[in-house]
N, C-alpha and C positions, 0 to 999 in steps of 0.2 A: 383393213377391210371391215365392213359392217354387214350385218345380216338382219333382215326384216321378214316378219311373217304376217300375212294379211289374209282376211277371209271375206267371202262374198257368196251369196246364194244364187243359184240358177232357178228359173221358174220350174216347178216340179212337173215337168212334162217330158216323158222319155224320148219323144221324137225331137223336141227342141234341144234336149241335152245331147243326143246323138249328133245333131246338126252342129251344135256348138263345138263339140269335140272334133268333128271333121274340119271345121274352119281353122282350128288351132293346129292342124297338121300341115297347113299350107299358108302360114302367116307371111305377108308380103315382106320383101326385102326392106322397103322403106319403114315399115313398122318396126322390124328388127333393128334397123339402124337408129331409130328414135329411142329405143330401149337402151342399147349399148352406148349411144352418144350422150346419154344423161348420166352415165357413171354406173349403170347396172352391169355387172360383169357376169352374172349368172341368174337365171330365173327358171323356176319350176312351178307348175300348177298341178295340184292333185285334186281329186274329187271323191267325196263320200256321199252317196245319195245325190242330193242337189246342192250340197255345200262344197264350195271351192276353197282351197287353201294354197296360197302362193308363198314361196320362199324366194327372197331376193338377196343376192350378195352384191355389195356395191363398193365403190371406192370410198375412202375415208371422207372425201369432200362432197359426197352425194347429199342432195337435199330434195325432199318432196316438193318444196316450193319452186325450186329451179326446174324440176321435172314437169310440174304443172304448167309453168310459164312456157316451157318448150313445147309441150303438147298443145297448149292453147294457140300457139303460133303456127302449128303444123296442120294444114287442112286434111291431109291423109289420116293423121291420128284422130282428128275430130270425126271424120267419116267412119273410121273403124269403131271408135267408141260409141257413136250413135247406132251403128249396125249391131254390135254385140249387146247393147242394152236391151234389145228385143228378147234376148235369152236370159238376161240377168234380172235380179231384184235385190233391193237392199236387205241387209240383215234386219231383223225385227227391232234391234236396239240402235241401228245406225242413225246418225244425226241427219237432219234434212240436207239433201244434196250429196251426202257421203256415199261413195260407191264401195271400194275396197276398204275394209276396216283394219287398222293396225292392231295386231294381237300383242298381248303382254306375255312375256316369257315368265313361266312359273316354275320351271325346273330345267336344270342342265347337269349333265354327267360329264 
């Protein structure tokens, strides 16, 4: 099993943040299947202010490249990603076109 941590910012607007959280309480079955079908076995998203922090646990053979290809071929995922982008914004140091930024682990107990 692998674990990844990623970060992304939301637009700093309390109403948009509340709406974003509400949509994440009712994610469609097809989106959930696209997540688990890619080898992600567990996913959690936390928020501090407008910063999001995602923890993903995956199978050993999971790859971001395969997940991206699967997402590109899934119109429901593409619609979801376009929809949630209205709430999100890239981190200040994100590369062009980069959404969720993979975090480096700096400590483990």
